[in-house]
Backbone as a ProteinNet text record, in pm:
[ID]
protein_1_A
[PRIMARY]
XXXXXXXXXXXXXXXXXXXXXXXXXXXXXXXXXXXXXXXXXXXXXXXXXXXXXXXXXXXXXXXXXXXXXXXXXXXXXXXXXXXXXXXXXXXXXXXXXXXXXXXXXXXXXXXXXXXXXXXXXXXXXXXXXXXXXXXXXXXXXXXXXXXXXXXXXXXXXXXXXXXXXXXXXXXXXXXXXXXXXXXXXXXXXXXXXXXXXXXXXXXXXXXXXXXXXXXXXXXXXXXXXXXXXXXXXXXXXXXXXXXXXXXXXXXXXXXXXXXXXXXXXXX
[TERTIARY]
10952.1	10923.6	10840.4	10850.1	10760.5	10650	10543.2	10435.6	10404.3	10500.1	10493.8	10553.7	10654.9	10721.8	10637.6	10581.5	10486.4	10355.6	10318	10183	10217.8	10327.4	10382.3	10412.3	10463	10506.1	10365.9	10274.5	10141	10084.4	10059.6	10012.8	10074.2	10209.2	10288.7	10246.7	10250.4	10212.1	10080.1	9993.3	9858.2	9820.8	9936.6	9938.1	9824.6	9843.2	9717.8	9796.6	9725.4	9771.5	9718	9777.7	9751.9	9667.2	9604.9	9524.4	9573.6	9629.9	9648.4	9560	9497.6	9401	9435.8	9391.7	9438.7	9335.1	9369.2	9268.7	9357.2	9289.9	9358.5	9296	9379.7	9353.8	9270.8	9157.5	9082.9	8971.6	8969.9	8867.7	8779	8644.8	8593.8	8601.1	8639.7	8679.5	8731.8	8802.2	8879	8799.5	8692	8617	8569.8	8540.8	8484.8	8595.7	8732.6	8862.5	8865.4	8851.6	8897.1	8784.2	8669.6	8558.3	8563	8613.2	8637.8	8779.1	8864.1	8965.4	8938.9	8861.4	8792.7	8709.5	8632	8554.4	8644.8	8735.1	8833.5	8901.5	8949.1	9037.4	8920.6	8800.1	8727.1	8673.6	8669.3	8638.7	8761.4	8854.3	8975.1	9095.6	9097.2	9235.1	9322.6	9465.1	9597.9	9687.2	9669.5	9759.5	9682.8	9688.4	9641.1	9753.2	9748.8	9820.7	9740	9772	9720.4	9810.7	9752.7	9811	9782	9893.6	9901.5	9870.4	9770.4	9738.4	9825.4	9854.6	9934.9	9880.2	9948.8	9875.1	9912.2	10022.3	10070.1	10101.6	9990.6	10038.1	10054.5	10173.9	10203.1	10180.8	10197.2	10169.6	10030.8	9957.6	9803.9	9701.2	9619.7	9509.7	9398.8	9304.9	9200.1	9129.9	9096.7	9029	9089.6	9221.3	9316.7	9336.4	9368.2	9403.8	9301.9	9153.5	9044.1	9047.7	9052.6	9055.7	9160.9	9253.5	9371.2	9324.8	9278.9	9215.1	9104.6	9027.5	8924.7	8971.6	9066.5	9134.4	9193.8	9275.3	9347.8	9239.5	9127.7	9040.5	8973	8973.9	8930.2	9056.5	9136.8	9254.8	9333.7	9356.6	9430.9	9567.1	9635.8	9775.6	9859.7	9977.1	10047.1	10034.1	10013.6	9981.5	9866.2	9750.7	9617.8	9651.3	9734.9	9783.6	9844.8	9936.3	10011.5	9908.2	9807.1	9706.3	9626.5	9597	9517.6	9593.4	9711.2	9787.4	9784.8	9825.4	9817.4	9683.5	9588.5	9467.6	9430.4	9458.9	9427.1	9524.2	9651.5	9758.5	9706	9660.7	9612.4	9477.8	9395.3	9297.2	9314.9	9414.4	9418.1	9579.2	9583.7	9734.9	9755	9752.3	9805.9	9882.1	9979.8	10048.1	9967.2	10028.7	9967.3	10087.9	10081.7	10201	10145.5	10241.3	10226.1	10276	10177.6	10210.6	10223.2	10317.6	10317.6	10433.9	10442.9	10535	10646.3	10749.1	10898.1	10877.2	10843.1	10818.8	10751.3	10667.5	10596.7	10701.5	10774.2	10856.3	10991.6	11048.7	11136.6	11129.9	11002.5	10975.5	10912.6	10878.2	10821.1	10866.2	10786.1	10836.1	10915.5	10937.3	11017	10971	11066.2	11013.9	10951.5	10956.8	10885.6	10994.1	11116.5	11238.4	11331.5	11427.4	11574.5	11559.6	11448.9	11443.7	11339.4	11366.9	11269.6	11324.8	11220.2	11268.6	11237.7	11325.6	11307.4	11323.1	11436.5	11467.7	11354.5	11322.6	11197.8	11069.8	11023.4	10909.8	10906.1	11027.3	11038	11023.9	11104	11090.3	10947.2	10871.9	10734	10639.1	10653.9	10575.8	10589.9	10727.6	10738.8	10652.1	10670.6	10615.2	10471.5	10392	10261.8	10225.7	10316.8	10268.1	10299.8	10348.6	10363.3	10454.5	10438.1	10526	10626.3	10591.5	10676.5	10620.2	10685.8	10675.8	10680.4	10580.6	10594.8	10590.5	10703.4	10736.1	10760.1	10656.9	10658.6	10769.9	10781.6	10859.2	11015.2	11055.5	11209.1	11270.9	11376.1	11441.2	11482.2	11438.9	11451.1	11589.4	11685.2	11810.1	11899	11857.4	11926.5	11882.8	11972.9	11956.9	11924.7	11815.6	11775.3	11754.6	11854.2	11839.8	11834.6	11907.7	11926.4	11808.1	11707.4	11575.1	11613.7	11683.3	11692.4	11750.3	11855.4	11906.1	11805.6	11728.5	11632.7	11537.5	11480.6	11405.4	11447.3	11575.5	11653.2	11666.1	11694.5	11712.2	11579.1	11464.5	11336.9	11262.2	11302.1	11234.9	11126.2	11116	11048.6	11076.1	11000.6	11034.9	11037.3	11128	11123.5	11064.1	10959.5	10908.5	10943.2	11011.8	11055.1	10934.4	10923.4	10831.1	10893.3	10837.5	10914.9	10813.9	10854.6	10746.5	10804	10731.4	10754.4	10882.1	10897.3	11027.5	11145.9	11144.1	11280.7	11389.7	11493.4	11627.3	11664.2	11743.6	11811.8	11888.4	11963.3	12083.4	12028.8	11891.8	11836.5	11769.6	11719	11656.6	11770	11872.2	12007.3	12037.6	12017.7	12054.3	11912.1	11816.5	11708.7	11683	11749.5	11744.5	11842.9	11927.1	12041.9	11958.1	11862.1	11807.3	11657.9	11611.2	11464.6	11450.2	11329.8	11275.5	11138.2	11090.2	10960.5	10894.4	10851	10829.3	10867.1	10841	10885.3	10737.2	10705.7	10568.3	10581	10529.3	10543	10417.7	10417.6	10297.2	10273.4	10157	10103.6	10124.6	10160.8	10194	10246.6	10305.8	10353.5	10237.4	10270.9	10167.5	10108.4	9990.8	9910.5	9838.4	9783.9	9685.4	9548.8	9465.2	9333	9263.5	9368.5	9300.8	9247.1	9121.2	9031.3	9067.4	9214.7	9244.9	9272.7	9246.2	9265.3	9407.8	9423.1	9545	9611.2	9719	9783.4	9859.4	9803.5	9835.2	9967.5	9978.5	10084.5	10217	10210.7	10327.6	10343.1	10249.7	10265.5	10336.6	10294.8	10360.9	10496.3	10529.4	10642.9	10763.3	10695.7	10761.3	10797.6	10683.6	10711.4	10797.6	10797.5	10920	11054.1	11074.4	11201.2	11234.4	11150.8	11183.8	11214.6	11156.3	11196.4	11337	11394.3	11539.7	11626.9	11598.3	11675	11658.5	11500.6	11454.4	11411.3	11469.6	11438.5	11309.6	11287.1	11157.4	11053.9	10922	10794.9	10764.5	10673.6	10638.7	10469.4	10444.7	10328.5	10286.4	10166.6	10132.5	9994.5	10018	9896.3	9879.6	9769.2	9721.4	9619	9504.6	9391.4	9341	9372.6	9321.9	9177.4	9078.9	8960	8849.8	8902.6	8826	8907.1	8857.8	8892.6	8965.1	8920.5	8987.2	9125.5	9135	9267.7	9375.8	9319.4	9410.4	9452.7	9353.3	9380.9	9474.9	9464.8	9553.6	9704.3	9727	9863.1	9917	9833	9879.3	10006.4	10108.7	10222.6	10320.5	10260.8	10368.1	10396.7	10273.5	10280.8	10228.6	10263.6	10257.8	10117	10116.8	10020	9958.2	9822.6	9753.5	9715.6	9722	9693.6	9567.2	9460	9346.6	9328	9345.7	9324.7	9195	9235.4	9137	8992.6	8983.7	8866.1	8777.3	8852.9	8782.8	8723.5	8778.9	8724.5	8606.3	8616.9	8499.5	8383.5	8393.8	8296.2	8244.8	8310.7	8267.4	8185.4	8221.2	8128.4	8007.7	7994	7897.4	7804.4	7866.5	7790.3	7802.2	7896.4	7905.8	8002.6	7995.3	8085.1	8054	7916.6	7880.5	7946.6	7938.6	8015.3	8154.4	8220.8	8379.8	8392.7	8293.4	8292.5	8268.6	8186.3	8151.3	8259.4	8319.1	8433.4	8559.2	8567.7	8705.2	8664.3	8549.7	8525	8529.5	8484.1	8474.4	8626.8	8726.8	8848.2	8925.9	8879.1	8970.3	8874.9	8777.2	8741.3	8637	8568.7	8452.6	8338.4
-4325.8	-4377.9	-4498.1	-4565.1	-4685.5	-4656.7	-4748	-4715	-4689.5	-4790.4	-4758.2	-4639.5	-4584.2	-4457.6	-4323.4	-4352.6	-4241.5	-4248	-4342.3	-4346.6	-4276.7	-4329.1	-4270.9	-4128.9	-4073.5	-3937.9	-3848.4	-3904.6	-3817.6	-3806.1	-3917.3	-3924.2	-3823.8	-3838.8	-3720.9	-3586.4	-3558.9	-3444.2	-3388.4	-3465	-3448.9	-3436.7	-3472.8	-3507.8	-3582	-3704	-3793.3	-3954.3	-4021.9	-4156.5	-4253.5	-4342.5	-4436.5	-4560.4	-4603	-4739	-4833.8	-4944.3	-5096.3	-5199.4	-5253.2	-5351.8	-5486	-5590.9	-5723.5	-5809.2	-5908.8	-6028.1	-6156.3	-6269.5	-6381.8	-6441.5	-6480.5	-6505.6	-6642.6	-6645	-6753.8	-6764.6	-6662.9	-6632.7	-6558.3	-6565.4	-6704.3	-6778.4	-6739.1	-6790.2	-6727.7	-6730.9	-6662.3	-6535.4	-6559.4	-6452.6	-6348.4	-6395.3	-6293.1	-6217.1	-6278.5	-6205.6	-6090.5	-6126.8	-6002.4	-5894.2	-5929.9	-5837.2	-5761.9	-5818.7	-5758.3	-5643.8	-5693.4	-5586	-5456.1	-5516.8	-5396	-5293.6	-5337	-5264.2	-5189.9	-5249.8	-5165.2	-5060.6	-5098.4	-4966.8	-4863.3	-4899.2	-4795.5	-4727.7	-4767.9	-4692.6	-4620.7	-4638.9	-4536.1	-4602.5	-4730.7	-4783.6	-4746.3	-4724.9	-4687.9	-4805.3	-4905.2	-5039.8	-5146.1	-5258.1	-5376.4	-5478.1	-5573.3	-5673.5	-5806.6	-5880.3	-5999.7	-6120.4	-6188.1	-6305.6	-6434	-6486.3	-6634.2	-6741.1	-6799.8	-6914.5	-7015.9	-7047.1	-7145.8	-7227.7	-7364.9	-7449	-7411.9	-7339.3	-7328.1	-7164.2	-7083.8	-6925.5	-6878.9	-6901.1	-6883.6	-6758	-6642.6	-6507.8	-6465.1	-6537.7	-6508.3	-6572.3	-6484.3	-6540.6	-6616.5	-6658.7	-6745.2	-6712.8	-6595	-6523.1	-6553.9	-6518	-6526	-6665.7	-6740	-6898.4	-6956.6	-6921.4	-7005.2	-6973.7	-6834	-6787.3	-6855.9	-6890.5	-6958.5	-7129.9	-7162.9	-7317	-7301.1	-7205.7	-7215.1	-7200.1	-7127.1	-7098.9	-7218.4	-7277.5	-7387.3	-7518.3	-7546.5	-7626.6	-7589.2	-7473.1	-7441.2	-7463	-7526	-7553.9	-7443.9	-7329.7	-7214.6	-7244.4	-7231.6	-7245.6	-7114.2	-7117.8	-6983.6	-6906.7	-7027.1	-6957.7	-6882.2	-6918.6	-6846.3	-6701.9	-6710	-6586.1	-6504.4	-6523.8	-6459.5	-6396.3	-6482	-6447.9	-6323.4	-6342.5	-6242	-6107	-6128.8	-5990.8	-5933.4	-6007.7	-5945.4	-5888.6	-5953.6	-5894.9	-5761.2	-5767.7	-5639.8	-5528.1	-5577.7	-5452.1	-5393.3	-5480.8	-5410.6	-5311.2	-5335.5	-5245.1	-5133.5	-5148.5	-5045.9	-4993.5	-4872.3	-4798.7	-4767.7	-4860.8	-4854.9	-4976.1	-4959.3	-5084.7	-5184.8	-5291.5	-5443.2	-5510.9	-5564.5	-5645	-5789.2	-5872.1	-6019.5	-6025.5	-6104.9	-6142.4	-6314.8	-6368.9	-6507.5	-6569.9	-6683.8	-6742	-6806.2	-6815.5	-6834.1	-6963.9	-7054.6	-7211.2	-7201.8	-7121.1	-7100.6	-7054.9	-6932.2	-6872.9	-6971.3	-7050.4	-7134.4	-7230.2	-7295.8	-7409.5	-7390.5	-7270.1	-7233.3	-7285.4	-7353.9	-7413.4	-7523.4	-7586.7	-7697.5	-7815.1	-7883.8	-8002.5	-7988.8	-7853.6	-7811.3	-7768	-7768.5	-7722.2	-7675.5	-7618.4	-7587.9	-7460.6	-7371.8	-7257.4	-7259	-7238.3	-7254.3	-7176.4	-7156.5	-7105	-6953.6	-6887	-6751.2	-6657.2	-6689.6	-6594.5	-6574.1	-6727.5	-6743.4	-6666.4	-6693.4	-6656	-6475.4	-6417	-6269.9	-6217.6	-6292.4	-6247.3	-6253.1	-6374.6	-6392.2	-6275.2	-6254.4	-6187	-6026.1	-5976.6	-5840.7	-5864.8	-5936.8	-5960.5	-5950.5	-6007.7	-5995.7	-5852	-5787	-5631.4	-5612	-5708.7	-5679	-5568.8	-5474.8	-5376.2	-5418.8	-5521.1	-5567.9	-5695.8	-5754.1	-5883.2	-5862.7	-5916.8	-5933.7	-6042.3	-6107.5	-6241.4	-6222.6	-6261.5	-6238.4	-6355.7	-6454	-6561	-6542	-6457.6	-6453.5	-6334.2	-6366.5	-6260.3	-6166.2	-6045.5	-5917	-5886.2	-5914	-5876.3	-5996.6	-6098.1	-6208.7	-6230.3	-6275.8	-6289.5	-6433.8	-6463.5	-6622	-6648.5	-6734.9	-6805.3	-6694.1	-6577.8	-6463.3	-6406.8	-6392	-6319.5	-6160.4	-6090.9	-5960.4	-5930.5	-6003.5	-5973.3	-5996.9	-6108.6	-6157.6	-6015.1	-5952.3	-5858.2	-5727.6	-5721.4	-5593.9	-5596.4	-5707.6	-5736.4	-5722.6	-5762	-5749.8	-5618.4	-5532.2	-5420.8	-5438.1	-5501.1	-5551.8	-5499.2	-5424.8	-5394.3	-5507.9	-5562.5	-5659	-5591.3	-5603.4	-5521.4	-5590	-5526.2	-5583.6	-5574.7	-5681.5	-5673.6	-5687.4	-5578.3	-5568.8	-5579.5	-5601.8	-5607.8	-5515.1	-5478.6	-5404.9	-5438.4	-5541	-5615.1	-5604.1	-5562.9	-5551.8	-5451.8	-5501.2	-5427.4	-5329.5	-5255.2	-5138.5	-5186.6	-5289.6	-5355.5	-5401.3	-5468.8	-5542.5	-5431.4	-5314.2	-5214.9	-5139.3	-5138.6	-5088.6	-5164.4	-5283.8	-5394.3	-5377.8	-5370.2	-5359.5	-5221.5	-5110.3	-4991.9	-4994.5	-5094.6	-5098	-5157.3	-5227.1	-5301	-5251.3	-5175	-5156.9	-5070.9	-5124.8	-5070.3	-5057.2	-4949.5	-4919.6	-4854.1	-4943	-4920.7	-5031	-5022	-5121.2	-5162.6	-5271.6	-5320	-5335.7	-5253.8	-5265.8	-5325.2	-5432.9	-5479.3	-5412.4	-5387.8	-5303.8	-5389.3	-5520.8	-5608.7	-5732.2	-5803.4	-5930.5	-6023.1	-6144.8	-6244.9	-6264.9	-6273.6	-6309	-6209.9	-6193.9	-6099.7	-6128.3	-6025.9	-6040.4	-6069.1	-6041.2	-6071.2	-5962.4	-5968.9	-5870.1	-5789.1	-5720.9	-5667.5	-5509.6	-5436	-5296.2	-5269.8	-5144.7	-5117	-4992.1	-5034.8	-4926.3	-4835.1	-4708.3	-4621.7	-4548.2	-4501.5	-4439.7	-4520.6	-4662.9	-4750.6	-4778.2	-4802	-4819.4	-4685.8	-4563.6	-4469.7	-4438.1	-4482.7	-4493.7	-4575.7	-4699.4	-4793.3	-4746	-4668.8	-4608.9	-4498.2	-4434.8	-4324.4	-4363.7	-4472.4	-4544.8	-4594	-4666.2	-4698.6	-4591.6	-4493	-4377.8	-4316.4	-4341.8	-4313.9	-4394.8	-4505	-4567.4	-4592.4	-4610.3	-4620.5	-4517.6	-4471.8	-4360.1	-4380.1	-4506.5	-4526.9	-4513.5	-4495.1	-4471.4	-4614.5	-4595.3	-4694.1	-4717.6	-4863	-4894.1	-4981.3	-4969	-5036.3	-5122.2	-5261.2	-5344.5	-5419.7	-5508.6	-5595.5	-5504.5	-5554.5	-5514.6	-5386.3	-5322	-5189.8	-5207.1	-5117.5	-5134.7	-5012.8	-4900.6	-4767	-4656.4	-4554.4	-4431.8	-4364	-4395.6	-4350.3	-4406.1	-4524.5	-4578.8	-4501.1	-4470.7	-4418.9	-4265	-4204	-4077.3	-4065	-4175.3	-4190.6	-4200.3	-4264	-4302.9	-4188.6	-4081.8	-3981.6	-3916.9	-3889.2	-3823	-3910.3	-4050.9	-4158.3	-4262.4	-4295.7	-4398.9	-4336.2	-4394.2	-4328.4	-4415.8	-4546.8	-4630.5	-4712.2	-4759.5	-4818.9	-4954.8	-5059.9	-5190.6	-5224.1	-5289.4	-5341.9	-5475.9	-5583.8	-5700.5	-5793.2	-5849.7	-5952.7	-5882.2	-5757.5	-5679	-5700.8	-5657.8	-5671	-5803.8	-5894.1	-6044.4	-6067.3	-6022.7	-6046.4	-5943.5	-5842.1	-5757.7	-5827.6	-5885.9	-5947.4	-6074.4	-6157.9	-6284.8	-6207.8	-6082.1	-6045.7	-5977	-5889.4	-5786.7	-5795.6	-5879.4	-5896.5	-5794.7	-5770.7	-5675.2	-5532.2	-5504	-5382.7	-5342.7	-5421.3	-5387.5	-5346.9	-5434.6	-5395.7	-5243.2	-5215.6	-5082	-4971.9	-4999.1	-4895.3	-4884.7	-4968.7	-4960.5	-4885.4	-4933.4	-4844.2	-4698.5	-4668.9	-4528.7	-4476.2	-4538.9	-4468.2	-4468.4	-4543.9	-4556.9	-4452.7	-4441.7	-4314.6	-4152.7	-4185	-4052.8	-3994.4	-4084.6	-4022.7	-4024.7
12258.8	12397.1	12440.6	12526.4	12536.3	12595	12594.7	12641.1	12805.8	12877.2	13015.6	13053.8	13009.6	13033.5	12979.6	12873.6	12826.4	12914.8	12944.6	13051.4	13200.5	13252	13378.4	13361.3	13254.8	13260.7	13240.9	13148.3	13141	13289.9	13353.3	13481.7	13567.8	13572.4	13652.2	13625.1	13487.1	13430.9	13488.5	13498.7	13544.9	13697.7	13749.7	13909.1	13954.4	13875.5	13870.1	13913.9	14015.7	14044	13941	13886.1	13790.5	13845.7	13738.9	13784.8	13720.4	13759.8	13698.4	13750.7	13647.2	13676.5	13624.7	13677.4	13678.8	13629.6	13544.6	13504.3	13492.1	13514.5	13480.1	13338	13240.4	13118.9	13110.4	13052.4	13062.3	13184.8	13246.6	13361.7	13315.2	13337.2	13337.6	13202.6	13103.5	12971.7	12895.2	12787.7	12707.1	12652.6	12590.3	12531.9	12652.4	12748.6	12856.4	12924.9	12924.5	12967.3	12874.5	12749.5	12654.9	12654.5	12682	12724.9	12831.3	12962.2	13087.1	13036.5	12993.3	12947.8	12888.4	12751.1	12687.4	12773.2	12864.9	12955	13043.2	13105.6	13188	13128.4	12991.3	12917.3	12868.3	12847	12792.6	12894.7	13048.8	13159.7	13225.4	13177.8	13210.9	13289.1	13281.5	13359	13259.2	13322.1	13250.8	13219.1	13283.1	13252.6	13284.8	13215.9	13238.8	13274.7	13371.6	13405.4	13368	13253.6	13197.6	13263.3	13358.1	13432.1	13341	13335.4	13278.9	13366.2	13342	13447.9	13486.8	13615.3	13648.9	13772.4	13788.4	13883.8	14029.5	14038.8	14203.4	14206	14201.1	14208.3	14331.9	14382	14534.5	14574.3	14499.1	14574.7	14567.9	14515.2	14538.9	14613.8	14662.5	14741.7	14685.3	14767.1	14714.4	14583.3	14569.4	14458.2	14335.7	14324.8	14216.8	14179.2	14287	14278.4	14216.5	14243.6	14197.6	14067.5	14009.6	13878.3	13793.2	13859	13786.7	13754.3	13859.5	13829.2	13728.5	13737.3	13629.8	13494.6	13471.2	13338.1	13288.8	13398.1	13333.8	13327.2	13395.4	13359.8	13218.1	13162.9	13047.2	12919.7	12978	12887.5	12814.5	12898.1	12849.1	12856.7	12744.2	12719	12716.2	12724.2	12690.3	12542.3	12445.7	12308	12338.2	12389.6	12404.4	12459.8	12559	12643.6	12532.5	12463.1	12361	12253	12203.2	12109.9	12159.1	12301.6	12337.8	12369.1	12407.3	12404	12283.1	12168	12034.3	11993.6	12028.1	11981.2	12065.2	12189.7	12260.5	12245.9	12210.6	12176.9	12053.3	11962.1	11825.8	11836.9	11965.2	11990.5	12050	12150.8	12258.5	12271.3	12292.8	12286.5	12448.9	12540.7	12654.4	12711.1	12806.4	12824.4	12889.3	12837.7	12860.4	12933.3	13045.6	13095.7	13092.5	13094.4	13150.6	13276.7	13362.2	13482.8	13484.1	13544.3	13574.4	13642.1	13655.8	13765.1	13661.8	13742.6	13654.7	13579.7	13655.5	13597.4	13437.5	13440.6	13301.1	13206.5	13240.7	13135.7	13111.1	13208.6	13205.7	13108.6	13116	13039.2	12910.1	12862	12758.3	12629	12555.2	12424.9	12440.9	12570.1	12566.9	12501.6	12425.4	12349	12209.2	12189.2	12066.3	11951.3	11982.9	11879.8	11981.2	11889.5	11955	12034.1	12019.3	12072.2	12194.5	12310.4	12396.6	12534.1	12636.7	12763.1	12760.5	12844.7	12881.5	12756.7	12685.8	12568.8	12451.4	12450.3	12352.4	12394.7	12534.2	12554.5	12563.9	12601.7	12590.9	12447.4	12375.2	12216.6	12172.9	12201.8	12159.9	12241.8	12375	12456.2	12374.4	12336.4	12286.4	12144.6	12064.4	11931.7	11939.7	12048.7	12093.5	12128.7	12175.7	12221.8	12370.7	12451.7	12575.6	12607.2	12718.4	12739.8	12860.9	12946	13033.5	13096	13192.4	13279.6	13399.7	13497.2	13627.1	13668	13720	13770.6	13920.7	14005.4	14144.1	14207.3	14163.8	14221	14173.4	14098.7	14055.7	14165.9	14212.1	14295.2	14186.6	14225.6	14127.4	14101.5	14200.2	14182.8	14119.8	14082	14022.6	13880.6	13798.5	13659.6	13638.8	13662.3	13653.4	13507.7	13442.9	13322.9	13236.1	13235.7	13144.4	13141.5	13247.1	13246	13218.3	13287.9	13268.6	13136.5	13060.8	12940.1	12838.7	12846.4	12760.3	12759.2	12867.4	12868.7	12793.6	12828.1	12787.7	12622.8	12595	12434.8	12348.2	12427.8	12370.6	12408.4	12455.7	12495.6	12585.6	12686.6	12796.9	12924.8	12999.1	13142.1	13222.8	13314.2	13407.3	13536.2	13574.8	13674.6	13795.8	13884.7	14022	14112.7	14199.9	14315.4	14451	14536.4	14667.4	14796.4	14899.9	15017.2	15121.7	15209.8	15313.6	15410.6	15411.5	15506.6	15432.6	15339.8	15242.8	15297.2	15299.2	15349.6	15278.9	15317.5	15233.8	15121.3	15190.1	15100.8	14972.4	15004.2	14895.9	14799.4	14870.5	14779.2	14691.2	14737.2	14650.3	14555	14551.2	14438.3	14334.1	14400.6	14297.6	14220.1	14287.3	14223.6	14100.5	14088.4	14003.6	13870.9	13876.3	13757.9	13758.6	13836	13835.4	13689.7	13627.6	13498.6	13492.3	13421.2	13412.5	13538.3	13639.7	13757.8	13854.7	13985.8	14093.2	14161.6	14153.9	14228.1	14382.3	14435.3	14599	14662.1	14737.1	14803.5	14929.1	14946.9	15088.5	15208.1	15190	15296.9	15264.6	15355.8	15323.2	15296.1	15240.6	15207	15083.9	15078.1	14933.2	14899.6	14778.6	14723.7	14782.3	14797.9	14799.9	14956	15041.1	15185.8	15228	15305.3	15317.2	15464.8	15431	15574.3	15550.7	15652.5	15659.9	15620.2	15546.8	15507.2	15621.5	15675.2	15745.6	15673	15616.2	15543.8	15580.2	15697.5	15765.4	15774.7	15774.6	15781.8	15657	15547.2	15411.2	15345.6	15374.9	15322.3	15370.9	15479.5	15533.9	15454	15404	15344.9	15216.8	15148.8	15029.4	15019.1	15117.1	15129.3	15141.6	15215	15212.2	15066.9	15005.4	14862.7	14788.4	14799.9	14694.8	14740.9	14852.2	14882.3	14787.5	14747.9	14679.9	14532.6	14500.7	14363.2	14304.8	14172.9	14102.2	14004.8	13981	13869.3	13945.1	13897.8	13956.4	14056.8	14144.9	14244.7	14216.4	14206	14196.7	14333	14390.8	14504.6	14461.1	14535.5	14521.7	14666.3	14654.1	14743.2	14854.6	14857.2	14914.3	14898.2	14780.2	14723.4	14660.7	14693.6	14632.8	14622.8	14688.9	14697.1	14648.9	14585.9	14550.1	14673.3	14786.8	14916	14934.3	14877.9	14911.4	14800.1	14679.3	14587.2	14646.6	14691.5	14740.6	14853.1	14928.5	15041.7	15003	14882.5	14816.9	14748.6	14724.1	14636.1	14706.6	14607.9	14651.6	14708.8	14722.1	14782.2	14670	14581.5	14497.7	14366.6	14251.5	14131	14045.3	14102.4	14027.6	14147.2	14163.2	14221.8	14153.2	14195.6	14142.1	14205.4	14137.6	14189.4	14122.1	14177.8	14119.5	14158.5	14290.3	14351.7	14346	14393.2	14391.5	14273.4	14165	14041.6	14006.8	14041.4	14001.5	14093.2	14244.3	14329	14277.5	14224.3	14168.7	14059.5	13963.6	13847.9	13895.1	13991.4	14015	14069.6	14144.2	14216.3	14117.7	14040.8	13945.4	13798.2	13759.5	13627.6	13573.8	13444.2	13362.8	13397.3	13412.5	13444.7	13572.2	13669	13811.9	13789.7	13680.9	13667.8	13631.2	13509.1	13454.8	13546.8	13627.7	13736.8	13833.3	13888.5	13969.2	13910.3	13793.8	13718.9	13723.1	13672.3	13666.1	13815.4	13914.9	14047.3	14089.4	14056.4	14096.7	14041	13918.5	13842.1	13871.9	13982.6	14036.7	13911.2	13843.9	13757.1	13803.7
[MASK]
+++++++++++++++++++++++++++++++++++++++++++++++++++++++++++++++++++++++++++++++++++++++++++++++++++++++++++++++++++++++++++++++++++++++++++++++++++++++++++++++++++++++++++++++++++++++++++++++++++++++++++++++++++++++++++++++++++++++++++++++++++++++++++++++++++++++++++

């Protein structure tokens, strides 16, 4: 059984909502990124999303966009991301996912030999220990450049991303390819905007999604409190906390991240 399925089944058995945290590889530098992930795992996070830095992160708000720029200014390349994935996978037995934009994957390895692009990236990601990929700018019901086939051949879960304005027809298509879990945004737009979450409306969206999708649901965008996770109990299987963790790190350092993960996990 793969790590994502194993983790989600454990959470279901324990009647517990999972926590997925997010980092940008190379923010504030490679060494500290790795230290932040270690603290998150030791404090109890269930899944970690490792974002490969990109110059135009269209799904991300100002906090994560700034982190992407800092990482790129630090000279972080995909090979650094793969090396970090490999090291973390050797240390921890939890699902580690790559998050990135399709341009990065499509152009991976170009000009460095006959093998490049989506198939090579998926092969290298799997060899490094990734459990799945989150690519927010790829239509989840389209097989862009063999993306879905490459994920399947390399035992990677291609995590679909959906927003509240999705139609039933599109949900039906996504249900046919959904793997691991589906990432549901709590609203349209970008990550990290400081807006109140309308949980009645959000939970109605999740209820609708469950009518079509059989795999677990994760929810992200603007989550920051244990209260948020409690309100999602019974509707979602995993809560995703990203921008808030980076804001905490900027204000309180790594100890703030450790304490936040413990509080989010109800400890």
